[in-house]
N, C-alpha and C positions, 0 to 999 in steps of 0.2 A: 573582361572588365575594361571600360573605356579609360584612357589615360586622362588624369586631371590636368587641364591646361594651366600653364604657368609661364612666367617670363623670367629671364636671368636676374639675379640679385643686382641691385644698383641701377636698375632701369625702371621706367614707369610707362603705363598707358596714359594717354590723354584723350578724354572724351570730348564731345562737342562743346560743353561748357568750358572745360579747361582750355581747349584750343582757342575759343573766343577770348579768354583772359590772356593767354600767352600772346596771341596776335596783337592784343592791346599793348602789351609790353614792347613787342617788336616794332609795331607801328610808331609808338611814341619815341623810341630810341632812334629809329630810322629818320624820323622827321627832324630831330635835332642834329643828327650827323649831316644831313643834307644842307642845313642852314649854314654849316661851316665849310661847304664845298667838297665834302667827301662823297665818293661814288662807290657803288657796290660791285664786288666781284665774288666768285665762288671758285674753290679748288676741290679736287677729288677727296673722298673720304679716306682713301688709301694713298699712301706715299711709299716710295722706295725706302726700305729700312735704313739704307745708308744716309738718306736725307734727315732722318729723325734721330738716329743714335748719336750720342755725344753732345747733344744740344741742350739737354736739361739737367746735366749732372748725373752722377751714379744713381741717385734715388729716383730721378725721373726716368732713366733708362729701364729701371725695374718695373715701372708702371706702364710701359708701352705694351699695347695689345699687338701681338705679332700674328701675321696671317700665314698659315701653312701653305706652301706651294701646292698648286693644283695637281691632281693625280696622286699617285703613290709617292709622296715626297721622300720617303725613306728607302725606296727600292734600290737606288744606285749608291747608297752610302757605304763606304768602307769604314767600318767602325774602328778598325785598327789605326786609322789616320788620326783619330780623335782621342786615343787613350792617353791618359796622364802617365808619363814615364815613372816607372818604379811601382806601379800599382797593377792589380789584376782586373779590377772592375770599374775603376774611376775614369770618367770621360770629361773632356773639356766641353761642358754643356754650352758655354757661350759661343764657341766656334761652331759647334754642331747646329745650334739654333740658327745661326746666320746662313748655314748651308741649306737648311730646309725651309727657312722663312726669309724671303727676299723683300717682302712688303709688310707694312704695319698700318694700323689705323692712326690717324693724326691725333697727337697728344694736345696740341693747341692750334691756333690759327696763325701764330706769328712766324714760326719756322716755315710752314708752307707758303706764307706771304713772301718771305725772303727768297725762297726758291723761285716763286712766281716772278718777282721783280728782276732777278738775274736772267731768268729764261726769256722774259719779254722786254728787256731793257731798251731795245731799239724801237719798241712800239709805244712807250709811255713817256710822259713829260715829267721832269723833276722840278721842284719837289712834288712827289706823287702821293696823293691823299686817297685812301680807300677805306671802305668798311666792309665787313664780312659777318654774316649771321648764319652759322652752321653748327652742327653737333661735333663734339670731340669725345674721345674715349680714353679712360685711364683705369688701369687694373688696380684700383684702390680698394680699401676695405669699406664697404658701404656703411654709412651711418647717417644720422640726421643732418641734412644739408650737404651731404657728400655722395655723389652718384658716380657710377661707372660710365654712363652715357649722359651727356648734358650739353646744352647749347651755350656757345659763347657769342657775344656781340662785340666784335673787335673794331677799333678805329685806329688807324696808324697813318703817320706821314713820314716819308723817307726821302732823303736827299737834302736835308736842311739841319744845321746844328743850332739854329736859333731857339731860345727858350720861349719865344712867342708860341711855338707849337705846344710846349708843355702847358702854357697858360690856356690855350684853346681847349686842351683836354680837361683842365680844371673847370673851365666854363661849361663844357659839355656835361660833365658830372653834375654841376650846379643846376643846369637847366633840366636835365632828364629827371632828377629826383624831385625837383620842384613840381614838374608836371605830374609825376607819379604820387605826389603828396607824401613823401617819405623823408623823415629827418635823418640825415647822415652826417658822419664825421669823415672827412678826407684827411688821411695821414700821408705825409710826404717825408722822404729822406733822400739821400744821395749815395750811390755806391762808392764814389770817390771818398766820401766821409768814412765809410766802412773800411775801405782800404787803409785810410788814415788810422783807424783803430789798431789794425794789425801792425802798422809801422811804428806807432808811438809806444806800443806795448813790447816792441822788440822782436816780433815774429811776423815779418812781412810775407814769409812763405806760407803762413797759416790763414791767409785771408778767407779762403773758401771754408775751412773748418770753423772759423769764428763766425762767418756769415750764416752757415747752416745751423749752428748752435743757437745764436741769438734770435734767429727767425722763429724759434720754438718758444720764445719767452712767455707769450700769452698762454700757451698750451701746457707747458711743463714747469713753469716757475723759475725764478732766478737761481735757486740752489741746484736744480738739475741742469740748467744751462752751464753753470760753473763746473759741475762735475763732468759734463760732456767735454768742455774745453780742456779740462785737466787730463782726461783720457786721450785727447788728441796731442798732448805733449806740452801744453802751455804751463808756465810756471805760476806759482801763487802770486808773484809780483805782477806778472802780465795780466792775470785774471783780475787783480785788484784795480788795475788801470781801466779795464773794460767795464768793470762793475761801477766805477766812479762815473763813467760816461753814461751808462744806462740809467743811473739814478739822478741825472740832471733834471731840473724842473724849471718852471718859469714860463714867460712868454716866448714866442718864437724868436724874437730879437734877442732875448736874454740867453736862450739856448745856443744861438749862433755865437754870441759873444763869449760864453763860457767855453764852447768847443774851440773857438779860435785861439783862446789862451792855452788850452790843453794841446792843440795841434802845433802850437808855436813854442813848444818846450816847457809848458807849464805843468805837465803831468809828472808823476813820481819818477818816471824814467828819464825825463829831461830831453827826450827825442823830439825832433821836428818832422812833420809830414807835409811836404809841399803838395802832394796829391790831396790830402785831407783838406788843406787850406783852399785848394781850387774848388773842391766840392762845396765848401762853405760859401765861397764867392757865388757859386751857381745857385745855391739855396737862397742867398740874400737877394740876388737879382730876381729870381722867380717870385719870391714873396712880395717884392716891390711891384712886379707886374700884377699880381693877384689883388693887391690893395688898390692899384690904379684902376683896375677893371671893375671894381665894385662887386666882387663875388660875395654872395650872401651865405653860402654854405660854410659851416665851421671847418676851418683848415688849420692843421697843426703839424709841427715838426715832431716826428716820432723817431728818436735815435736808435730804437730797437728794431725798427722796420728794416727788413733785409731782402724780402722777396727772393726765394731760394734759387731762382733760375740764373744760370751762370752767364747768360749773354747780356745782362744789364750792366751798364757802365756809368750812368749818370743818375738823373732824378728817378725815383721810384715812388709809386702811388699805391694806396690801399684805401678802400671805402668800407665803412661799417655802418650798419643800421643802428640808430640810437635807441629805438623803442622796441626792438625785437631781437631775442637772443639767437644769433646765428653767426657763422664765420664771415669772412670778408665777402662782399657782394660785387666787388669791382677791384681790379688791380692792374698794374702795368708799369712801364718805365722806359728809359732811354737806352738804346743799344747802338754802339758806335760802329760795329763791324760785323753784324750778323750776316750780311750778304757776302763777306769776305770768304767764308767757308765754301761758297758756291762760285768763287772766282771773280767777285766784284768788290774789291776792298774799299775801305774808307767811305762807306755810304751810311751815314748816320741816320737813325730814325728814332721815333718815339711813338708809343701807342698805349692804349688802355683797353681792357676787356671787361665788359659787363656780364656778370654771371646770371644769365636769364632764369635758370632754375631756382637759384637762391632768391633772386628778386621776386619771382613768383611766390615762393614760400612766405616772404616778408609781406607782400601785398595781401595774400590770403590770410595770414595770421593777424594782420592789422585791419582786415575788412576794408581795403582801400580800392577794390575794383569797382568801377561805375556800375550802378544797379541795372542800367539798360543793356549791359552785356549778357544778361540772363537769356535773352532770346534774340536771334537774328531776324525772326519773323515779326513783322509789324501787325499784320491782320490775317485772320483766318476766315475764309469764306465757307460757311457751312454748306453741307450737301443735303438738300431736302428732297431729292428725287431726281429722276432722269431729266425732266423738263426744266427744273430749277437749275440743275447743273449746267445745262446748255445756256441758260440765261446768264449765269455768273462768270462763265469762262471768258467772254470778251471784257468784262469788268476787270478780271484778274490781269488780263493782258495789258489793258490800258494803265493800270496802276504800276505794273512792273516796268513798263516803258517810261513811267515817270520816276523810276528809281525806288519804288516801294517794294520791300520784301513781302511777298504774298504767298500764302498756302491755300490750296483748295482741298478740303477734306475729301479723300478719295472714295469713301464708302457712304452710302445712304444709311446712316446709323441713327440711333436715338440721340436727341439733342443733348441729353446729359453726358453721353459718351464724348460728344464733340466739345462740350464745355470743359469736361475734365481734361481733354487733350490740350486745349488752349491754356488751361491752368497749369498743367504739368510743365509746359514749355514756356510759361510766362509770356504768352502772346497777349499784348495789351488790348487788341481790338478784335471783336467778333462780328461778322456780318451774316444775318439770317434773312434769307429772302425766299418767300413762298409765293403762292398764287396772287395774293393781294399786291405785293411789290411788283410782280411781273406785269399785272394789268395796269398798274399806275406808272410803269417805267421808272421805278425808283430802286435805290439801294439803301437798306436799313443797316446802320452801324452802331454798335454799342461799345462804349469805353468800359472795359471790365473792371478797372480800378475804381472809377468814380460812379459808375452806374448810368452815366449820361448816355442817352440814346437819341439818334437823329436820323431822319430820312432825307436822301438827296436824289435829285434827278440822276439817272445812271450815267448820263453824258457830262455831268458837271464835275469833272475830275479835279478842277482847282479847288472847289468847295470841299470835296472829300479830303484832298491833301491837307487843307487848312485844319480840318477836324483831326486828322491823324498826327499833325505836327506836335 
């Protein structure tokens, strides 16, 4: 019995139509990136595991796809070296996996970018602006809008601390989704403000635990977030301070003013956070830039926004579609020392990543793809027989040289079959040329949508192009 073909869970095939739609997304995003001076690079699908581990937090490390060393990776393993002391059958699986897996599939494009910058620092000019559109892999539980293999479209600038760079990312988001005709909400916070949360509630050493918990607010609700923080050792009083912050409302300016009061000793704890106040200064400056630049997209401060990645140190971003139920479709932030782990300290950068697969689902769900993406072929030249085929081949060549996508039906089949082929592929024009057209030196073309039909001299390519436009 033949094996039923399948693909791994969390992955997808993309046919011709889907690829046309995906390329529409990629081309739109690339065009905007380039207008801001960003240039494209690529990095390998696999990185050394040492490059990836420890960069995404404990939860991120669990989602890394590890690549088993080639050959019999376990043949030279002395399992006694990995036994847990005091047990008969327990092994240190983490240490063992590092021995048999020296490489992993990239989890995102930012850490490989940092590695690239350090490795090629003598070849590039700073500030360095790059974009990258490649697949990434995460061993996550597949569900709607969440895949194990998906594309990211990253744009980063490294080597500058100016928030003009953050503004450019906001403008890029504004322009991309305007071109894609999708209404979005851009949420912004600052990791220094989140550090301030921990400091004014009296648990400065719990900033990661607090960040991880509140990052789940939309998914699990406030009560479960509070329960998680309690499990991590925060007191009821500390949790009450964080709850007060998370429930702040009002305009962006009002949120900043309220937070400034809390960070300056106005919370129940009476503690002051200089780091939190610095984060608020940065938010205020960024929103001033956004107002001056005339950004049309709705932008708001979301004090619950945390972005779980440990390397963020300043502004953080998240974009959500307003008219389609799905998770964030874009996210990123400022990182001050990501390259430091590779030997190049104090190299600040900021970037944002467009989730192409989720953007695809949004455009598909909202029916926002242009209708002319249905077919790459503009005109089908029918095959009426061997002599007629020889007649239309030079016409096909001339049209292709003029930039028109042309198909010649390969078989001398019934016209209905050729019409059906054009209909299935949404080819807008069909050219049927028999003995009459050959004798007259003409090309007969029909617009299949309107029914309009015209004959042209076969050498009058300009007139044909005008009809096909």
